[in-house]
Jmol script that loads the backbone (N, CA, C; Angstrom):
load data "model"
ATOM      1  N   MET A   1      -8.483 -20.545  13.233  1.00  0.00           N
ATOM      2  CA  MET A   1      -7.711 -21.768  12.462  1.00  0.00           C
ATOM      3  C   MET A   1      -8.794 -22.409  11.984  1.00  0.00           C
ATOM      4  N   TYR A   2      -8.397 -23.163  10.766  1.00  0.00           N
ATOM      5  CA  TYR A   2      -9.100 -24.109   9.916  1.00  0.00           C
ATOM      6  C   TYR A   2      -9.676 -25.164  10.531  1.00  0.00           C
ATOM      7  N   VAL A   3     -11.171 -25.407  10.471  1.00  0.00           N
ATOM      8  CA  VAL A   3     -11.540 -26.657  11.440  1.00  0.00           C
ATOM      9  C   VAL A   3     -10.814 -28.151  11.180  1.00  0.00           C
ATOM     10  N   GLY A   4     -10.338 -28.672  12.637  1.00  0.00           N
ATOM     11  CA  GLY A   4      -9.645 -30.125  12.447  1.00  0.00           C
ATOM     12  C   GLY A   4      -8.119 -30.175  11.902  1.00  0.00           C
ATOM     13  N   GLN A   5      -7.576 -28.901  12.028  1.00  0.00           N
ATOM     14  CA  GLN A   5      -6.019 -29.307  11.355  1.00  0.00           C
ATOM     15  C   GLN A   5      -5.248 -28.593  12.616  1.00  0.00           C
ATOM     16  N   GLY A   6      -5.917 -28.310  13.510  1.00  0.00           N
ATOM     17  CA  GLY A   6      -4.693 -28.016  14.979  1.00  0.00           C
ATOM     18  C   GLY A   6      -3.633 -27.035  14.494  1.00  0.00           C
ATOM     19  N   PHE A   7      -2.606 -27.379  15.244  1.00  0.00           N
ATOM     20  CA  PHE A   7      -1.359 -27.009  15.272  1.00  0.00           C
ATOM     21  C   PHE A   7      -0.467 -27.726  14.456  1.00  0.00           C
ATOM     22  N   THR A   8      -1.108 -28.110  13.130  1.00  0.00           N
ATOM     23  CA  THR A   8      -0.271 -28.960  12.220  1.00  0.00           C
ATOM     24  C   THR A   8       0.488 -27.436  11.445  1.00  0.00           C
ATOM     25  N   ALA A   9       1.711 -28.049  10.888  1.00  0.00           N
ATOM     26  CA  ALA A   9       2.316 -27.150   9.659  1.00  0.00           C
ATOM     27  C   ALA A   9       1.377 -26.318   9.090  1.00  0.00           C
ATOM     28  N   ILE A  10       0.610 -27.326   8.167  1.00  0.00           N
ATOM     29  CA  ILE A  10      -0.282 -26.782   6.997  1.00  0.00           C
ATOM     30  C   ILE A  10      -1.150 -25.533   7.950  1.00  0.00           C
ATOM     31  N   GLY A  11      -1.538 -25.975   8.838  1.00  0.00           N
ATOM     32  CA  GLY A  11      -2.603 -25.186   9.778  1.00  0.00           C
ATOM     33  C   GLY A  11      -1.884 -23.650   9.991  1.00  0.00           C
ATOM     34  N   LEU A  12      -0.882 -23.881  10.589  1.00  0.00           N
ATOM     35  CA  LEU A  12      -0.037 -22.603  10.807  1.00  0.00           C
ATOM     36  C   LEU A  12       0.144 -22.165   9.875  1.00  0.00           C
ATOM     37  N   ILE A  13       0.347 -22.346   8.884  1.00  0.00           N
ATOM     38  CA  ILE A  13       0.832 -21.712   7.508  1.00  0.00           C
ATOM     39  C   ILE A  13      -0.220 -20.653   6.965  1.00  0.00           C
ATOM     40  N   HIS A  14      -1.230 -21.585   6.894  1.00  0.00           N
ATOM     41  CA  HIS A  14      -2.795 -20.874   6.682  1.00  0.00           C
ATOM     42  C   HIS A  14      -3.166 -20.111   7.614  1.00  0.00           C
ATOM     43  N   TYR A  15      -3.002 -20.633   9.032  1.00  0.00           N
ATOM     44  CA  TYR A  15      -3.502 -19.271  10.075  1.00  0.00           C
ATOM     45  C   TYR A  15      -2.896 -18.098   9.812  1.00  0.00           C
ATOM     46  N   ASN A  16      -1.389 -18.104   9.448  1.00  0.00           N
ATOM     47  CA  ASN A  16      -0.421 -16.825   9.770  1.00  0.00           C
ATOM     48  C   ASN A  16      -0.467 -16.234   8.238  1.00  0.00           C
ATOM     49  N   GLY A  17      -1.140 -16.940   7.447  1.00  0.00           N
ATOM     50  CA  GLY A  17      -1.559 -16.413   6.233  1.00  0.00           C
ATOM     51  C   GLY A  17      -0.052 -16.314   5.140  1.00  0.00           C
ATOM     52  N   LEU A  18       0.516 -17.171   5.112  1.00  0.00           N
ATOM     53  CA  LEU A  18       2.002 -17.332   4.447  1.00  0.00           C
ATOM     54  C   LEU A  18       1.163 -17.743   3.336  1.00  0.00           C
ATOM     55  N   TYR A  19       0.407 -18.741   3.182  1.00  0.00           N
ATOM     56  CA  TYR A  19      -0.189 -19.524   2.062  1.00  0.00           C
ATOM     57  C   TYR A  19      -1.355 -18.851   1.874  1.00  0.00           C
ATOM     58  N   SER A  20      -2.241 -18.269   0.653  1.00  0.00           N
ATOM     59  CA  SER A  20      -3.502 -17.858   0.264  1.00  0.00           C
ATOM     60  C   SER A  20      -4.038 -18.984   0.115  1.00  0.00           C
ATOM     61  N   ALA A  21      -5.329 -19.129   0.431  1.00  0.00           N
ATOM     62  CA  ALA A  21      -6.419 -19.939   0.088  1.00  0.00           C
ATOM     63  C   ALA A  21      -6.516 -20.013  -1.493  1.00  0.00           C
ATOM     64  N   THR A  22      -6.293 -18.815  -2.313  1.00  0.00           N
ATOM     65  CA  THR A  22      -6.407 -19.317  -3.507  1.00  0.00           C
ATOM     66  C   THR A  22      -5.039 -18.340  -4.161  1.00  0.00           C
ATOM     67  N   ARG A  23      -4.712 -18.811  -5.023  1.00  0.00           N
ATOM     68  CA  ARG A  23      -3.293 -18.106  -5.538  1.00  0.00           C
ATOM     69  C   ARG A  23      -4.298 -16.506  -5.878  1.00  0.00           C
ATOM     70  N   LYS A  24      -5.461 -16.573  -6.612  1.00  0.00           N
ATOM     71  CA  LYS A  24      -5.790 -15.114  -7.184  1.00  0.00           C
ATOM     72  C   LYS A  24      -5.667 -14.171  -6.130  1.00  0.00           C
ATOM     73  N   ALA A  25      -6.185 -14.682  -4.876  1.00  0.00           N
ATOM     74  CA  ALA A  25      -6.269 -13.654  -4.001  1.00  0.00           C
ATOM     75  C   ALA A  25      -5.018 -12.720  -3.757  1.00  0.00           C
ATOM     76  N   LYS A  26      -3.983 -13.609  -3.829  1.00  0.00           N
ATOM     77  CA  LYS A  26      -2.658 -13.069  -3.577  1.00  0.00           C
ATOM     78  C   LYS A  26      -2.122 -12.055  -4.792  1.00  0.00           C
ATOM     79  N   GLY A  27      -2.665 -12.643  -5.815  1.00  0.00           N
ATOM     80  CA  GLY A  27      -2.493 -11.494  -7.138  1.00  0.00           C
ATOM     81  C   GLY A  27      -3.368 -10.149  -6.840  1.00  0.00           C
ATOM     82  N   LYS A  28      -4.567 -10.102  -6.503  1.00  0.00           N
ATOM     83  CA  LYS A  28      -5.392  -9.172  -6.029  1.00  0.00           C
ATOM     84  C   LYS A  28      -4.449  -8.436  -5.083  1.00  0.00           C
ATOM     85  N   ARG A  29      -4.319  -8.932  -4.089  1.00  0.00           N
ATOM     86  CA  ARG A  29      -3.697  -8.194  -2.893  1.00  0.00           C
ATOM     87  C   ARG A  29      -2.308  -7.428  -3.438  1.00  0.00           C
ATOM     88  N   GLN A  30      -1.588  -7.914  -4.415  1.00  0.00           N
ATOM     89  CA  GLN A  30      -0.167  -7.511  -5.221  1.00  0.00           C
ATOM     90  C   GLN A  30      -0.576  -6.321  -5.531  1.00  0.00           C
ATOM     91  N   LYS A  31      -1.682  -6.308  -6.646  1.00  0.00           N
ATOM     92  CA  LYS A  31      -2.299  -5.383  -7.482  1.00  0.00           C
ATOM     93  C   LYS A  31      -2.596  -4.008  -7.040  1.00  0.00           C
ATOM     94  N   ALA A  32      -3.481  -4.298  -5.497  1.00  0.00           N
ATOM     95  CA  ALA A  32      -3.888  -3.191  -4.873  1.00  0.00           C
ATOM     96  C   ALA A  32      -2.498  -2.511  -4.088  1.00  0.00           C
ATOM     97  N   LYS A  33      -2.202  -3.135  -3.435  1.00  0.00           N
ATOM     98  CA  LYS A  33      -0.666  -2.448  -2.911  1.00  0.00           C
ATOM     99  C   LYS A  33      -0.074  -1.803  -3.702  1.00  0.00           C
ATOM    100  N   GLY A  34       0.158  -2.186  -5.307  1.00  0.00           N
ATOM    101  CA  GLY A  34       0.630  -1.147  -6.406  1.00  0.00           C
ATOM    102  C   GLY A  34       0.090  -0.023  -6.287  1.00  0.00           C
ATOM    103  N   LYS A  35      -1.230  -0.013  -6.553  1.00  0.00           N
ATOM    104  CA  LYS A  35      -2.038   0.851  -6.703  1.00  0.00           C
ATOM    105  C   LYS A  35      -2.045   2.315  -5.659  1.00  0.00           C
ATOM    106  N   ARG A  36      -1.974   1.408  -4.340  1.00  0.00           N
ATOM    107  CA  ARG A  36      -1.839   2.332  -3.150  1.00  0.00           C
ATOM    108  C   ARG A  36       0.093   3.222  -3.265  1.00  0.00           C
ATOM    109  N   GLN A  37       0.956   2.401  -3.664  1.00  0.00           N
ATOM    110  CA  GLN A  37       2.080   3.088  -3.794  1.00  0.00           C
ATOM    111  C   GLN A  37       2.177   3.913  -4.636  1.00  0.00           C
ATOM    112  N   LYS A  38       1.367   3.933  -6.009  1.00  0.00           N
ATOM    113  CA  LYS A  38       1.617   4.835  -7.092  1.00  0.00           C
ATOM    114  C   LYS A  38       0.716   6.022  -6.452  1.00  0.00           C
ATOM    115  N   ALA A  39      -0.511   5.829  -5.905  1.00  0.00           N
ATOM    116  CA  ALA A  39      -1.221   6.912  -5.117  1.00  0.00           C
ATOM    117  C   ALA A  39      -0.140   7.936  -4.569  1.00  0.00           C
ATOM    118  N   LYS A  40      -0.011   7.148  -3.476  1.00  0.00           N
ATOM    119  CA  LYS A  40       0.660   8.021  -2.607  1.00  0.00           C
ATOM    120  C   LYS A  40       1.972   8.735  -3.383  1.00  0.00           C
ATOM    121  N   GLY A  41       2.852   8.346  -4.357  1.00  0.00           N
ATOM    122  CA  GLY A  41       3.532   8.690  -4.955  1.00  0.00           C
ATOM    123  C   GLY A  41       3.069   9.942  -5.479  1.00  0.00           C
ATOM    124  N   LYS A  42       1.780   9.610  -6.180  1.00  0.00           N
ATOM    125  CA  LYS A  42       0.855  11.148  -6.938  1.00  0.00           C
ATOM    126  C   LYS A  42       0.792  12.323  -5.603  1.00  0.00           C
ATOM    127  N   ARG A  43       0.650  11.821  -4.647  1.00  0.00           N
ATOM    128  CA  ARG A  43      -0.199  12.893  -3.445  1.00  0.00           C
ATOM    129  C   ARG A  43       1.384  13.489  -3.229  1.00  0.00           C
ATOM    130  N   GLN A  44       2.317  12.643  -2.829  1.00  0.00           N
ATOM    131  CA  GLN A  44       3.623  13.626  -2.583  1.00  0.00           C
ATOM    132  C   GLN A  44       4.183  14.289  -3.284  1.00  0.00           C
ATOM    133  N   LYS A  45       4.095  13.780  -4.882  1.00  0.00           N
ATOM    134  CA  LYS A  45       4.574  14.939  -6.168  1.00  0.00           C
ATOM    135  C   LYS A  45       3.884  16.416  -6.200  1.00  0.00           C
ATOM    136  N   ALA A  46       2.357  15.620  -5.805  1.00  0.00           N
ATOM    137  CA  ALA A  46       1.183  17.229  -6.079  1.00  0.00           C
ATOM    138  C   ALA A  46       1.791  18.006  -4.544  1.00  0.00           C
ATOM    139  N   LYS A  47       1.616  17.465  -3.533  1.00  0.00           N
ATOM    140  CA  LYS A  47       2.069  18.096  -2.370  1.00  0.00           C
ATOM    141  C   LYS A  47       3.565  18.981  -2.338  1.00  0.00           C
ATOM    142  N   GLY A  48       4.662  18.797  -3.135  1.00  0.00           N
ATOM    143  CA  GLY A  48       5.830  19.416  -3.563  1.00  0.00           C
ATOM    144  C   GLY A  48       5.603  20.518  -4.525  1.00  0.00           C
ATOM    145  N   LYS A  49       4.457  20.112  -5.575  1.00  0.00           N
ATOM    146  CA  LYS A  49       4.377  21.158  -6.558  1.00  0.00           C
ATOM    147  C   LYS A  49       3.270  22.390  -5.660  1.00  0.00           C
ATOM    148  N   ARG A  50       2.857  21.902  -4.709  1.00  0.00           N
ATOM    149  CA  ARG A  50       1.823  22.992  -4.208  1.00  0.00           C
ATOM    150  C   ARG A  50       2.745  24.113  -3.116  1.00  0.00           C
ATOM    151  N   GLN A  51       3.454  23.206  -2.544  1.00  0.00           N
ATOM    152  CA  GLN A  51       4.538  24.114  -1.839  1.00  0.00           C
ATOM    153  C   GLN A  51       5.768  25.015  -2.558  1.00  0.00           C
ATOM    154  N   LYS A  52       5.818  24.484  -3.547  1.00  0.00           N
ATOM    155  CA  LYS A  52       6.798  24.879  -4.244  1.00  0.00           C
ATOM    156  C   LYS A  52       6.147  26.432  -4.838  1.00  0.00           C
ATOM    157  N   ALA A  53       4.732  26.061  -4.970  1.00  0.00           N
ATOM    158  CA  ALA A  53       4.272  27.439  -6.069  1.00  0.00           C
ATOM    159  C   ALA A  53       3.944  28.231  -4.602  1.00  0.00           C
ATOM    160  N   LYS A  54       3.732  27.729  -3.352  1.00  0.00           N
ATOM    161  CA  LYS A  54       3.435  28.720  -2.434  1.00  0.00           C
ATOM    162  C   LYS A  54       4.630  29.768  -2.152  1.00  0.00           C
ATOM    163  N   GLY A  55       5.712  29.357  -2.223  1.00  0.00           N
ATOM    164  CA  GLY A  55       7.023  29.711  -2.004  1.00  0.00           C
ATOM    165  C   GLY A  55       7.393  30.759  -3.045  1.00  0.00           C
ATOM    166  N   LYS A  56       6.989  30.560  -4.208  1.00  0.00           N
ATOM    167  CA  LYS A  56       6.885  31.295  -5.191  1.00  0.00           C
ATOM    168  C   LYS A  56       5.864  32.604  -4.933  1.00  0.00           C
ATOM    169  N   ARG A  57       4.699  32.511  -4.611  1.00  0.00           N
ATOM    170  CA  ARG A  57       3.994  33.668  -4.134  1.00  0.00           C
ATOM    171  C   ARG A  57       4.524  34.269  -3.460  1.00  0.00           C
ATOM    172  N   GLN A  58       5.017  33.799  -2.216  1.00  0.00           N
ATOM    173  CA  GLN A  58       5.289  34.649  -1.092  1.00  0.00           C
ATOM    174  C   GLN A  58       6.871  35.293  -1.460  1.00  0.00           C
ATOM    175  N   LYS A  59       7.731  34.643  -2.197  1.00  0.00           N
ATOM    176  CA  LYS A  59       8.791  35.434  -2.724  1.00  0.00           C
ATOM    177  C   LYS A  59       8.343  36.871  -3.665  1.00  0.00           C
ATOM    178  N   ALA A  60       7.121  36.255  -4.647  1.00  0.00           N
ATOM    179  CA  ALA A  60       6.840  37.421  -5.282  1.00  0.00           C
ATOM    180  C   ALA A  60       6.178  38.488  -4.429  1.00  0.00           C
ATOM    181  N   LYS A  61       5.584  38.480  -3.305  1.00  0.00           N
ATOM    182  CA  LYS A  61       5.257  39.348  -2.306  1.00  0.00           C
ATOM    183  C   LYS A  61       6.153  40.212  -1.746  1.00  0.00           C
ATOM    184  N   VAL A  62       7.536  39.637  -1.358  1.00  0.00           N
ATOM    185  CA  VAL A  62       8.631  40.514  -0.801  1.00  0.00           C
ATOM    186  C   VAL A  62       9.446  41.253  -1.493  1.00  0.00           C
ATOM    187  N   ASP A  63       9.348  41.034  -2.923  1.00  0.00           N
ATOM    188  CA  ASP A  63      10.207  41.805  -4.251  1.00  0.00           C
ATOM    189  C   ASP A  63       9.353  42.918  -4.138  1.00  0.00           C
TER     190      ASP A  63
END
end "model"
wireframe off; spacefill off
backbone 0.3
color backbone group
């Protein structure tokens, strides 16, 4: 907790991270979250493509 703030409302808000010390930091966090979500989507999409291709190869072996 911040020095000298004790359990005041503002102290708790800062401690719980509801209000970032700088607005800039919040923007950076949001941006990073977006990048993570985007990357996750790309990974999922690529995995699907791999699975689909694998299925096609297996099917070709059977035919």
